[in-house]
N, C-alpha and C positions, 0 to 999 in steps of 0.2 A: 382746789377751788375751781381749776377749769372743768375738772370732770363733772363737778357737781351741776355746773351750769349746762354742759353738753346734755345732761338727761332732761333738761328742761325743752319743752317743744317750743319752735320758731314762734308761735303765737301763744304767749303766757300769760298775756298781761290782760286784766280785766279792765274795767272803766269805772271811774268815782269820781267827786269831787266833795271839796271844802270849804267851809267857812265862811259865813255871811255874804249871801247864802252858801249853802253846802249842796254839792253834786255827788251823786254816787249811781253807779248803775253797774248790774251784773253783766259778765261777758257771754257773748254769743259766740266767739271764735271758737274755732278748732283747738285741741289740746288739753292736755289732763292736770297741767300746773298752771296756776293762775297767782296772780299778782291784784293789788289794788291801787289805784293811782287817785290821790286827794287832788282838789283843784277849786281856788277859790275864784268863783264866778263872778264876782266884781273886778278883780285884778286878772282874771286869766292867767294865774300863777300856780304851778304844780307845789302844794304846800307838802306833801308827804307820799312814798311809795311804801306800800306794805307787801311783805313778802308773799302774803296769800290773801285768799277772798272770805276767809273764815268769819262767821259773824263775831266771834269771841274778840279777835285780833280786831276788828274796826270798832267795836265795843270799847275795849280798853283805852284805843286812840281818841275817840269821842270823848271820854269821861275825863281826859285831860285839857280839853277845850272847851269852857263852859260857854265860850262867846259866840257859838253856833247857835243862829237863829231860825234859818231853813235848810231843809235836806231832800236836794233833788235826787232822784234815783228813779231805777226801773222799777217792772213790777216783782221783781224776785225776793222771796221770802228771808233769804240771809241778811240782806241790808235794809229790809224792813225792820227785823227784829235788832240788828245791830244800832239803828237810828232811834227806835223806842227806847232800848235799854242804854244806850250810851249818852242819848242829845233828847231827854224828854222834854224839854223845853223848847225845841226846835219843830217848826211846822214842817211835815214831810209831803213832798210835792212828788207826784207821779209824772214823769217825763211823757211829754205828749207824743213823741215818735214811737215810744213802745206800748203806748195805748193804742195808736192808730194800728199798729203792727199786730198786735192781739186782735182787733177788730177785723182787720182783713184776714186773718186765719179762720176765723168764724166763718165771714163770708164765704172763702173759699171752700169750707167744708158744706156749707149750705147750698153753693152752686153745684158742686160734686154730687150731692144727693139730688136736688130738684134735676138737673138736667137727665140725670139716669133714669129717674122716673118717668120723665116727659117722653124719652128716648124707648122705654121698653113699652109706655102707652102705645107710641106711634106704631111702633112694630107688631104690637097686637093688633091693631087695626087695619094695618095693610094687609093687602092679598099677597098670597106666595109668590115669590120673587121670580122673575122672570123668564117667561117663555119666549119661545125663539122669534116669534112675530110681535111680540109686546114691547111697550117703551122701554127704553133703558131710563133706569130711576137715574135722578140727578148726583144722587150719592156717590155712583159708578161711571159718572162722565169724565172720560179719561181722554186725553189728546191722542190723535190717530198715531200709530206707532211709524217710525220711518223707516226705510227701505232696510237699511242693516239688522234693525229689531227684527222686522220681518222675516229677514233672509235666516236669522239666528233661530226663529221659531220653527221655521221650516225644515231645518237641518236638523234640530232636534227631534222634532216627530218622527221624520225619516228613519233616525237612528234608533228610535225606540220601537219603531213597527220592526225593524228588521230584527233589533235583539228579540222581540217577542216571536217572529216566526222560528227564530232559533230555538226558543224555549218551548214552544209545541212541538217543533221536529222530534228535540230530544223525549217529550214526554211520550209522544207516539211509537218511540224505539223502545219505551218501557223503562226507561231511568225513572229512578225515585227522586223525589222533589230535594232530597239534600245531594243528590249527585249533580243534578242540575243546577241546582245554586254554586257547586263548588266548581263547577266546569265554567260557569258563565260568570262567575266573581261577582253576584249578587248576593243579597241575602235570602235565605230561605222562605222567609215570609212573603217576600215579594213573589216569588216563583208562584206560591200556592194562591196568590193574590190575581196574578195575572191568570192564572189556568182556570180560576173559578169564575171572573168576569167573562171568559171566552173570546174577548177582544183586544185588538192593542190598545196598552195606556196613553192617554193624549195627554198635550203639555198642558198644565193647568195654568190658567191666568194669575199672575200675582194679586195678592190683595192690594186694595189701594190704598195709598198712603195719603197723609193730610198734603194738600196744596196749596201754593199761594194764591191759586185762581178760586177754590173753594168757596170763599165769603163772596164773590163775585159772580158767580154760577149763576144765580137766580135772576140777577140783573141782564146778564147777558142772554139769557133765554128770553128775559122778557121783552128785551129789544129785538130778538130774532124773531118772536110771535108778533110783533107790532109790524114787520116787514122791512128791519133793518138788516141790509145784507152787505152792508161796507165795512169789510173788518177795521180797516183801517180807522175808521168813525169810531166803531165800537172802542177798540182800543184806546183810541184819545178819551172816552168818555169813562171808561174804568181806571185809565192811568192817573186823570184827574181825581178821581176818587180814593187814589191810593195804591191802585195797582202794581206792585214791582214788576212784574213779568214783561217778557219782550212780546211785540208784535208776532213774531214768528210762533212763539208758541201760544199765542191764541188763536191763531191761523190753524194751529193743529186740533185746538179743541173744537172750533167750529167746522174742520172737516168730518170730524165725528158727527156734529150737528147735522150734517147734509146727509148724511147716510142712515143715522138713527134719528128716531123719534124720542126725546127726552122728556119723561114723566116727571112732574116735580110731586114729592110728597108732602103732607101736612107738616111733617119735621122741618123739610127744609126751608119752608115758607115761612115757618114759624120761627126757626132757632138757626142763626149763623151757626159757621163750624168754628167752634170756640171750646177749649179746654177749660176746667174750671179755673185752672192757674191764669189762664189770659183772659178770662171774662172777668176777673175779679177787679182788674185795673179799670173797667169800664164804669164799675160799681162803684169805686173808690176816687176816682180823680173828679176834679171838679169839670161840670159839664162845659164850658167854655174852652177848655184846654183841648178837647175832643175834636176830632177831624169829622168830617161829612159823613163819610163811612161808618166811622165808629158811632156817629149820634144814631145813625140809621139802625145798627147792630144794636145799639142799648135799648132804643126804641122797641125792637123787635122782642128783644128778652123780657122787658118789662109786660109786653102784653101777651106773652106766651103762658106766663101763669100769674095767679094773684098774690102768691107768695114771694114771687120776684118784685112785683111792684110795691109790697109793703117793705121786703128788704131794701131796695133802692132809696125808697123814702126815709126809711129810719136811720140809714147809713148817712145820706147826704145831712140830715138834720145833726145829727153828731158831728160830723165833719164841721161842719157852719158853726155849732157851739163851739169845738174846739178852736176854729182859727179865730172867732171874735170873741173867745175868752169868756163865755156866757156860761160860768160853770153853775149860776143858779137855776138853770133848766134842767139840771141832772136827772133829779127827781121826777120829772113829768116825764121825761125820754125812756127813765126805765120803766115807767108804768106802762108807757105805748109798749113797749118789748115784751113786757109780759103779757098783754092782752093780745099780741100777735100769734101767739103760738107757734114760732119759729124756734126750734128746740136750740140751733145753733146761737142764734141772737140771745137767747136766755140763758144759756151757758156762760158768755161772756158778759152778761150782765150779773149775773152771780159773783162772776170775778171781780167785776166792778164793785160790787156791794160788799164784799170782805175787805175792799182796800177803798173805801168810798172816801174817806176824808182826803187820802191822798191823791185820788184822781179828780174830785172837786177842786182842789188845790191847784193841781195841773191844768185844770179847763178855766181856772179864774185868774192865777198869778202869770206874769210874763217871764218867769223861772224856767228854763229848759237846759238840757246837757248837749246842747248842740257843739260847744266849742270845747267840750271833753273830748271831741272824738279828735280833733286837731292832737292835742297833746297825748293820746294814746298812739296816734301814727308818728308823731316825734320820738315818744320813747321806744317804738319798735325798732326805728331807724338807729337809735342808739344804741339798741342791743344787738342789732346785726351787725354794725360796725365793729362791735368787739369781739367777733369771731368767736364768742365761746372761750375766750383767753381769760376771763376772770369772772366774779362771782357777784350776786346780786349786791354786795356792800357797795361795790364800785360802780355798779349801775344805777344805784339810787344816789351816790354823788353826783354822778356825772350829769343826772336829773335835776337833781335841787339846786346844783352851782353851775349848770350849763358849762361844763368842762368840755 
């Protein structure tokens, strides 16, 4: 018995619930073996635990409980099928959390596409990058390196110069590329490259990675152009907007600003530095929960492209409908999505139409799967306390009888 349980992953339980009203959701945790827990949403009590999440198993269980009047579930086809066959008399309710999660995934896909298109368009319009005397693009605005970093760069440059001189000397002596590479302990390809260029290789600057300063760079640049030269004052202003960095780090960025002209591109002025994963939270959250800098970024996104403005309006309308349980507006919302021409939201709408009755019930009734999460957490704790020493039968007894 213990060997059987040890084969089960640590996270084997699915989510579900049962009886007047009845709640049931698919698991989205890792693992290959799953079970189903059924919870009474009125009493908040676990009614049963099933050893798998197969539709047939759940169907058989439901057929023996004709008192079921509502089934709250996620968007999974297994539980939807089980509810339809096992409890045809019950009203199926799509859990609002899972519906909102599906919507956020669609919005993220849309943002990934639109932001990529905007970036490509901006790069196409931009002039070829950086002449020696030209302005430094704000995208490449870096803090001034410290003395230690500067010393390291100088040392590496000197080492490469010395190695190049050795390669050139050996080449003049008539050694082949292969012999030079072996003697110098470098690749033959590197030797060929050095000799073809005819100059010592320079230390290339590393690619600039995302920084916590990037979203505030346009603001700092604007204040600098207005004549503000007090670093402490600028730091206080951006700290009030949410900048988490230190005043010392800001001073290093300002040192770069003193020695280089920073040029703003249309892309940076229009779009804050956000990935699609981060930007989706701006579109999904309630406007009154956003900080000032986040509201500014959101406004910039909405102005950047008409599709982003349409997306925000549709998303907020759907979330308002969900919060106020105004499911009667679903048909009108689906029509607006159809007219929007946004493929990602249209794909979400198609999924809603396939499960329309359950989704509309979820947007109308106060039933949800929230308290089931606590039951699943408790069951996981019980299972781990057993240390894999017994099987499913004992786990079920401990869950049902609180042993």
